[in-house]
MIDODO-705728 format. One record per residue (C-alpha): residue number from 1; residue in one letter; x, y, z. Coordinates in nm, 4 decimals. Layout:
+-----+------+----------+----------+----------+
! pos ! code !       xx !       yy !       zz !
+-----+------+----------+----------+----------+
! NUM !    A !        X !        Y !        Z !
...
+-----+------+----------+----------+----------+
***
This chain:
+-----+------+----------+----------+----------+
! pos ! code !       xx !       yy !       zz !
+-----+------+----------+----------+----------+
!   1 !    M !  19.9158 !   6.1817 !  18.1149 !
!   2 !    L !  19.5351 !   6.2790 !  17.9314 !
!   3 !    L !  19.5462 !   6.6247 !  18.0676 !
!   4 !    R !  19.8135 !   6.6514 !  17.8762 !
!   5 !    R !  19.6042 !   6.5206 !  17.5486 !
!   6 !    V !  19.3334 !   6.7070 !  17.5946 !
!   7 !    I !  19.5724 !   7.0334 !  17.6623 !
!   8 !    T !  19.7415 !   6.9964 !  17.2973 !
!   9 !    A !  19.4636 !   6.8654 !  17.1556 !
!  10 !    L !  19.2340 !   7.1485 !  17.2683 !
!  11 !    C !  19.5628 !   7.3824 !  17.1091 !
!  12 !    L !  19.5046 !   7.1531 !  16.8578 !
!  13 !    A !  19.2163 !   7.2503 !  16.7462 !
!  14 !    A !  19.1836 !   7.6019 !  16.7803 !
!  15 !    F !  19.4996 !   7.6935 !  16.5157 !
!  16 !    A !  19.3687 !   7.4197 !  16.2752 !
!  17 !    L !  19.0116 !   7.6173 !  16.3374 !
!  18 !    A !  19.1630 !   8.0090 !  16.3186 !
!  19 !    A !  19.3936 !   7.8425 !  15.9855 !
!  20 !    I !  19.1071 !   7.7340 !  15.8456 !
!  21 !    F !  18.8507 !   8.0220 !  15.8815 !
!  22 !    L !  19.0904 !   8.3496 !  15.9576 !
!  23 !    L !  19.3634 !   8.3263 !  15.7039 !
!  24 !    P !  19.3696 !   8.3993 !  15.2995 !
!  25 !    T !  19.4296 !   8.1327 !  15.0866 !
!  26 !    W !  19.8684 !   8.2155 !  15.0586 !
!  27 !    G !  19.8508 !   8.1732 !  15.4497 !
!  28 !    F !  19.6166 !   7.8088 !  15.4341 !
!  29 !    A !  19.8983 !   7.7588 !  15.2256 !
!  30 !    V !  20.1755 !   7.7917 !  15.4058 !
!  31 !    T !  20.0613 !   7.6707 !  15.7563 !
!  32 !    F !  19.9980 !   7.3767 !  15.6495 !
!  33 !    G !  20.2650 !   7.3285 !  15.4345 !
!  34 !    V !  20.5003 !   7.4544 !  15.7528 !
!  35 !    A !  20.3457 !   7.1443 !  15.9851 !
!  36 !    A !  20.2884 !   6.8924 !  15.7239 !
!  37 !    G !  20.6933 !   6.9867 !  15.6359 !
!  38 !    A !  20.7195 !   6.8398 !  16.0746 !
!  39 !    G !  20.4954 !   6.5319 !  15.9698 !
!  40 !    V !  20.7056 !   6.5791 !  15.6747 !
!  41 !    Y !  21.0706 !   6.4989 !  15.8329 !
!  42 !    E !  20.9530 !   6.3018 !  16.1359 !
!  43 !    W !  20.8495 !   6.0674 !  15.8261 !
!  44 !    S !  21.2055 !   6.0443 !  15.7024 !
!  45 !    G !  21.3092 !   5.9007 !  16.0867 !
!  46 !    F !  21.1266 !   5.5103 !  15.8379 !
!  47 !    L !  21.3687 !   5.6030 !  15.6343 !
!  48 !    R !  21.6117 !   5.4874 !  15.8596 !
!  49 !    V !  21.8310 !   5.7924 !  15.7290 !
!  50 !    P !  22.1074 !   5.8909 !  16.0158 !
!  51 !    N !  22.2458 !   6.2513 !  15.9250 !
!  52 !    K !  21.9881 !   6.5168 !  16.0215 !
!  53 !    A !  22.1013 !   6.6782 !  15.6981 !
!  54 !    L !  22.0024 !   6.4269 !  15.5286 !
!  55 !    R !  21.6646 !   6.4480 !  15.6947 !
!  56 !    I !  21.5955 !   6.8236 !  15.5586 !
!  57 !    G !  21.6909 !   6.7320 !  15.2471 !
!  58 !    Y !  21.4366 !   6.5435 !  15.2273 !
!  59 !    V !  21.1494 !   6.7580 !  15.3739 !
!  60 !    A !  21.3396 !   7.0723 !  15.1556 !
!  61 !    I !  21.1708 !   6.8389 !  14.8165 !
!  62 !    Y !  20.8230 !   6.8724 !  14.9697 !
!  63 !    A !  20.9235 !   7.2333 !  15.0360 !
!  64 !    A !  20.9576 !   7.2485 !  14.7188 !
!  65 !    L !  20.7008 !   7.0590 !  14.5257 !
!  66 !    I !  20.4227 !   7.1618 !  14.7013 !
!  67 !    G !  20.5759 !   7.5536 !  14.5847 !
!  68 !    L !  20.5868 !   7.4612 !  14.2919 !
!  69 !    I !  20.1932 !   7.3124 !  14.2817 !
!  70 !    F !  20.0204 !   7.5381 !  14.4065 !
!  71 !    V !  20.2192 !   7.8883 !  14.1623 !
!  72 !    S !  20.0360 !   7.6561 !  13.8572 !
!  73 !    E !  19.7236 !   7.5756 !  13.7095 !
!  74 !    G !  19.5084 !   7.2264 !  13.7680 !
!  75 !    L !  19.7839 !   7.0087 !  13.9037 !
!  76 !    Y !  19.5235 !   6.9305 !  14.2227 !
!  77 !    R !  19.3091 !   6.7114 !  14.0117 !
!  78 !    P !  19.5800 !   6.4467 !  13.9116 !
!  79 !    I !  19.7662 !   6.4671 !  14.1936 !
!  80 !    I !  19.4632 !   6.3736 !  14.4267 !
!  81 !    Q !  19.3692 !   6.0834 !  14.1908 !
!  82 !    T !  19.7433 !   5.9302 !  14.1812 !
!  83 !    V !  19.7258 !   6.0067 !  14.5543 !
!  84 !    G !  19.3928 !   5.7809 !  14.5936 !
!  85 !    V !  19.5807 !   5.5103 !  14.4394 !
!  86 !    V !  19.8727 !   5.5367 !  14.5983 !
!  87 !    W !  19.6458 !   5.3966 !  14.8854 !
!  88 !    L !  19.4800 !   5.1172 !  14.7512 !
!  89 !    G !  19.7521 !   5.0070 !  14.7886 !
!  90 !    V !  19.8648 !   5.0767 !  15.0915 !
!  91 !    I !  19.4703 !   4.9723 !  15.2443 !
!  92 !    V !  19.6111 !   4.6510 !  15.0783 !
!  93 !    L !  19.9573 !   4.6291 !  15.2594 !
!  94 !    V !  19.7773 !   4.6616 !  15.6175 !
!  95 !    L !  19.5628 !   4.3690 !  15.5570 !
!  96 !    V !  19.7998 !   4.1291 !  15.4110 !
!  97 !    Y !  20.0865 !   4.2322 !  15.6452 !
!  98 !    P !  20.3192 !   4.0709 !  15.7651 !
!  99 !    R !  20.3645 !   3.9580 !  15.4188 !
! 100 !    G !  20.4810 !   4.2684 !  15.2182 !
! 101 !    R !  20.8287 !   4.2661 !  15.4534 !
! 102 !    S !  21.0396 !   4.3298 !  15.0892 !
! 103 !    L !  20.7724 !   4.6175 !  15.0363 !
! 104 !    Y !  20.7808 !   4.8036 !  15.3719 !
! 105 !    T !  21.1417 !   4.7595 !  15.4561 !
! 106 !    R !  21.2360 !   4.8791 !  15.0864 !
! 107 !    S !  21.3781 !   5.2690 !  15.2526 !
! 108 !    W !  21.3977 !   5.4757 !  14.8965 !
! 109 !    L !  21.0520 !   5.3223 !  14.8177 !
! 110 !    I !  20.8731 !   5.4568 !  15.1636 !
! 111 !    G !  21.0136 !   5.7608 !  15.0712 !
! 112 !    L !  20.8981 !   5.8226 !  14.7855 !
! 113 !    V !  20.5208 !   5.7378 !  14.9888 !
! 114 !    G !  20.5698 !   5.9647 !  15.1800 !
! 115 !    Q !  20.6325 !   6.2017 !  14.9011 !
! 116 !    L !  20.3040 !   6.1681 !  14.7306 !
! 117 !    L !  20.1165 !   6.1641 !  15.0161 !
! 118 !    M !  20.2227 !   6.4019 !  15.1769 !
! 119 !    V !  20.1811 !   6.6373 !  14.8627 !
! 120 !    G !  19.8914 !   6.4743 !  14.8292 !
! 121 !    A !  19.7576 !   6.5568 !  15.1113 !
! 122 !    W !  19.8179 !   6.9178 !  15.0938 !
! 123 !    C !  19.7368 !   6.9461 !  14.7715 !
! 124 !    S !  19.4005 !   6.7831 !  14.9433 !
! 125 !    L !  19.3519 !   7.0390 !  15.2171 !
! 126 !    M !  19.4245 !   7.2893 !  14.9200 !
! 127 !    A !  19.1418 !   7.1155 !  14.6746 !
! 128 !    I !  18.9081 !   7.1427 !  14.9320 !
! 129 !    R !  18.9154 !   7.5220 !  15.1288 !
! 130 !    E !  18.8777 !   7.7166 !  14.6925 !
! 131 !    M !  18.5824 !   7.4927 !  14.7104 !
! 132 !    P !  18.2655 !   7.6731 !  14.7749 !
! 133 !    S !  18.1665 !   7.6286 !  15.1578 !
! 134 !    G !  18.5684 !   7.4327 !  15.1765 !
! 135 !    Q !  18.6698 !   7.5785 !  15.5291 !
! 136 !    Y !  18.2937 !   7.4111 !  15.6380 !
! 137 !    W !  18.3945 !   7.1004 !  15.4543 !
! 138 !    L !  18.7200 !   7.1104 !  15.6471 !
! 139 !    L !  18.5584 !   7.1751 !  15.9438 !
! 140 !    W !  18.3538 !   6.8732 !  15.8822 !
! 141 !    L !  18.6357 !   6.6815 !  15.7656 !
! 142 !    L !  18.8439 !   6.8055 !  16.1392 !
! 143 !    V !  18.5440 !   6.6965 !  16.3738 !
! 144 !    L !  18.5303 !   6.2876 !  16.1799 !
! 145 !    T !  18.8918 !   6.2995 !  16.2417 !
! 146 !    T !  18.9087 !   6.4154 !  16.5723 !
! 147 !    A !  18.5464 !   6.1202 !  16.6658 !
! 148 !    T !  18.7069 !   5.9351 !  16.5477 !
! 149 !    D !  19.0201 !   5.9306 !  16.7007 !
! 150 !    V !  18.8113 !   6.0375 !  17.0773 !
! 151 !    G !  18.5372 !   5.7718 !  17.0470 !
! 152 !    A !  18.8218 !   5.5039 !  16.9577 !
! 153 !    F !  18.9817 !   5.6233 !  17.2431 !
! 154 !    F !  18.7834 !   5.6274 !  17.5243 !
! 155 !    S !  18.5778 !   5.3226 !  17.3703 !
! 156 !    G !  18.8940 !   5.1904 !  17.3823 !
! 157 !    R !  19.0084 !   5.2045 !  17.6877 !
! 158 !    A !  18.6944 !   5.1397 !  17.8836 !
! 159 !    L !  18.5353 !   4.8286 !  17.6636 !
! 160 !    G !  18.8764 !   4.7098 !  17.4593 !
! 161 !    R !  18.8972 !   4.3519 !  17.4460 !
! 162 !    R !  18.9411 !   4.1740 !  17.1018 !
! 163 !    K !  19.2334 !   4.3422 !  16.9335 !
! 164 !    L !  19.2180 !   4.4545 !  16.6158 !
! 165 !    A !  19.5344 !   4.4501 !  16.4818 !
! 166 !    P !  19.7894 !   4.2955 !  16.7200 !
! 167 !    S !  20.0544 !   4.2443 !  16.4635 !
! 168 !    L !  20.0249 !   4.5989 !  16.4226 !
! 169 !    S !  19.9121 !   4.7734 !  16.7099 !
! 170 !    P !  19.8298 !   4.5347 !  17.0552 !
! 171 !    G !  19.6938 !   4.8917 !  17.1767 !
! 172 !    K !  19.4286 !   4.9214 !  16.9066 !
! 173 !    T !  19.0795 !   4.6744 !  16.9555 !
! 174 !    W !  18.7507 !   4.6572 !  16.7577 !
! 175 !    E !  18.5581 !   4.7580 !  17.0449 !
! 176 !    G !  18.7533 !   5.1046 !  17.0174 !
! 177 !    A !  18.7527 !   5.0948 !  16.6114 !
! 178 !    F !  18.3846 !   5.0953 !  16.6687 !
! 179 !    G !  18.3224 !   5.4089 !  16.9146 !
! 180 !    G !  18.5532 !   5.5194 !  16.7259 !
! 181 !    L !  18.2946 !   5.4732 !  16.4385 !
! 182 !    L !  17.9924 !   5.5727 !  16.6114 !
! 183 !    L !  18.1144 !   5.9110 !  16.7246 !
! 184 !    A !  18.2110 !   5.9970 !  16.4319 !
! 185 !    S !  17.9134 !   5.9732 !  16.1610 !
! 186 !    S !  17.6922 !   6.0289 !  16.4467 !
! 187 !    M !  17.7935 !   6.3778 !  16.4764 !
! 188 !    C !  17.8977 !   6.4432 !  16.1422 !
! 189 !    L !  17.6235 !   6.2722 !  15.8964 !
! 190 !    T !  17.3683 !   6.5048 !  16.1218 !
! 191 !    A !  17.5998 !   6.7729 !  15.9379 !
! 192 !    L !  17.5519 !   6.7004 !  15.6418 !
! 193 !    F !  17.2357 !   6.5546 !  15.6745 !
! 194 !    V !  17.1532 !   6.9741 !  15.7538 !
! 195 !    F !  17.3803 !   7.1984 !  15.6570 !
! 196 !    S !  17.4378 !   6.9649 !  15.2835 !
! 197 !    E !  17.1717 !   6.8538 !  15.0162 !
! 198 !    W !  17.3618 !   6.5398 !  15.0069 !
! 199 !    S !  17.0613 !   6.1926 !  14.9612 !
! 200 !    I !  17.0838 !   5.9579 !  15.2833 !
! 201 !    F !  17.2715 !   5.7036 !  15.1015 !
! 202 !    A !  17.5285 !   5.9738 !  14.9390 !
! 203 !    A !  17.6395 !   6.0873 !  15.3356 !
! 204 !    L !  17.6065 !   5.7345 !  15.4726 !
! 205 !    I !  17.8840 !   5.6197 !  15.2099 !
! 206 !    L !  18.1515 !   5.8772 !  15.2488 !
! 207 !    T !  18.1291 !   5.9127 !  15.5918 !
! 208 !    I !  18.1824 !   5.5608 !  15.7302 !
! 209 !    G !  18.4166 !   5.5699 !  15.3727 !
! 210 !    L !  18.6282 !   5.8013 !  15.5443 !
! 211 !    I !  18.6024 !   5.6614 !  15.8666 !
! 212 !    V !  18.7209 !   5.2794 !  15.7592 !
! 213 !    V !  19.0300 !   5.5031 !  15.5369 !
! 214 !    A !  19.1225 !   5.6698 !  15.8458 !
! 215 !    V !  19.1369 !   5.3802 !  16.0301 !
! 216 !    F !  19.4611 !   5.2841 !  15.8040 !
! 217 !    G !  19.5523 !   5.5714 !  15.7817 !
! 218 !    D !  19.6408 !   5.4884 !  16.1998 !
! 219 !    L !  19.7958 !   5.1377 !  16.1235 !
! 220 !    F !  20.0125 !   5.2188 !  15.8473 !
! 221 !    E !  20.1835 !   5.4158 !  16.0038 !
! 222 !    S !  20.2199 !   5.1358 !  16.2890 !
! 223 !    L !  20.3336 !   4.9516 !  16.0380 !
! 224 !    L !  20.6238 !   5.1634 !  15.9535 !
! 225 !    K !  20.6102 !   5.2576 !  16.2977 !
! 226 !    R !  20.7280 !   4.8889 !  16.3505 !
! 227 !    A !  20.9280 !   4.8291 !  16.0848 !
! 228 !    T !  21.1631 !   5.0993 !  16.2332 !
! 229 !    G !  21.1673 !   5.0099 !  16.6067 !
! 230 !    L !  20.9808 !   5.3216 !  16.7240 !
! 231 !    K !  20.6630 !   5.4240 !  16.9625 !
! 232 !    D !  20.6560 !   5.7034 !  16.8417 !
! 233 !    S !  20.7155 !   5.9711 !  16.4865 !
! 234 !    G !  20.8462 !   6.1933 !  16.6678 !
! 235 !    G !  20.7435 !   6.3623 !  17.0289 !
! 236 !    L !  20.6272 !   6.7361 !  16.9854 !
! 237 !    L !  20.3261 !   6.6844 !  17.0719 !
! 238 !    P !  20.3057 !   6.6805 !  17.4572 !
! 239 !    G !  20.0497 !   6.3684 !  17.5305 !
! 240 !    H !  20.0622 !   6.2717 !  17.1295 !
! 241 !    G !  20.4230 !   6.1950 !  17.0805 !
! 242 !    G !  20.4695 !   6.3116 !  16.6966 !
! 243 !    V !  20.3154 !   6.5362 !  16.4358 !
! 244 !    L !  20.2359 !   6.2534 !  16.2367 !
! 245 !    D !  20.0860 !   6.0898 !  16.5579 !
! 246 !    R !  19.8417 !   6.3904 !  16.5009 !
! 247 !    I !  19.7149 !   6.3665 !  16.1579 !
! 248 !    D !  19.7562 !   6.0583 !  15.9725 !
! 249 !    S !  19.4596 !   6.0418 !  15.9760 !
! 250 !    I !  19.3735 !   6.3303 !  15.7930 !
! 251 !    I !  19.6949 !   6.2417 !  15.5269 !
! 252 !    A !  19.3897 !   5.9266 !  15.4200 !
! 253 !    V !  19.1087 !   6.0416 !  15.4424 !
! 254 !    S !  19.1980 !   6.4610 !  15.2590 !
! 255 !    P !  19.2850 !   6.2574 !  14.9196 !
! 256 !    L !  18.9131 !   6.0148 !  14.8334 !
! 257 !    L !  18.7324 !   6.3665 !  15.0307 !
! 258 !    A !  18.8581 !   6.6092 !  14.7655 !
! 259 !    W !  18.7941 !   6.3533 !  14.5453 !
! 260 !    A !  18.4565 !   6.2991 !  14.6545 !
! 261 !    L !  18.3549 !   6.6761 !  14.6204 !
! 262 !    L !  18.5514 !   6.7685 !  14.2809 !
! 263 !    T !  18.3358 !   6.4971 !  14.1129 !
+-----+------+----------+----------+----------+
***
């Protein structure tokens, strides 16, 4: 199981790096649009829609939205700002769980939130990609989310005792969360100090803030899976589950990073 997880992670990393550094802007847009589209299809499983045609229609709405945004001007910033507000609501929902059940069990609302978050993540990645040094910021984002997951996974397995959110995700522990925070912050803060002009205070706030938001992104997906009785969002990625299980942190973190870089 661990070997499959590692091999899949390495293949995904190679794919992401190639898309970031080798493809033109339109190629990057299409590549990550398709990858996120697979996540959108998995998200439709949270809507309890048994009809496959309706699930494909849900993906078609997402595809139409990002296509319209791509050929338009000046839409990235307002969408990113809107999605940031949505994420504030999501964090509150995770914090008060299991209260708020009337919200996360409404299929229409979860469907709307899913479109907003997935389109917002795509817009955020595109906005970052088009910035000066945007490719390196995307690499930094990839390192942050991956290191958070890796640090949490191994420190949780070795040291995990106290449950982080037992009613949401019994496998996650405080020791794992701290291990993810330590690994990701040490790598990403070092990169910011060496390669950017960010002050120590700003770099610290940005990095720790993103790591915390990444954890909430993971917990929100766990909330939706628990509400619908799903173990994994899908089975496309060996050792990882579905695409959403791999990109949930990026979906959560990318709007905050884009907002920080745009201001």
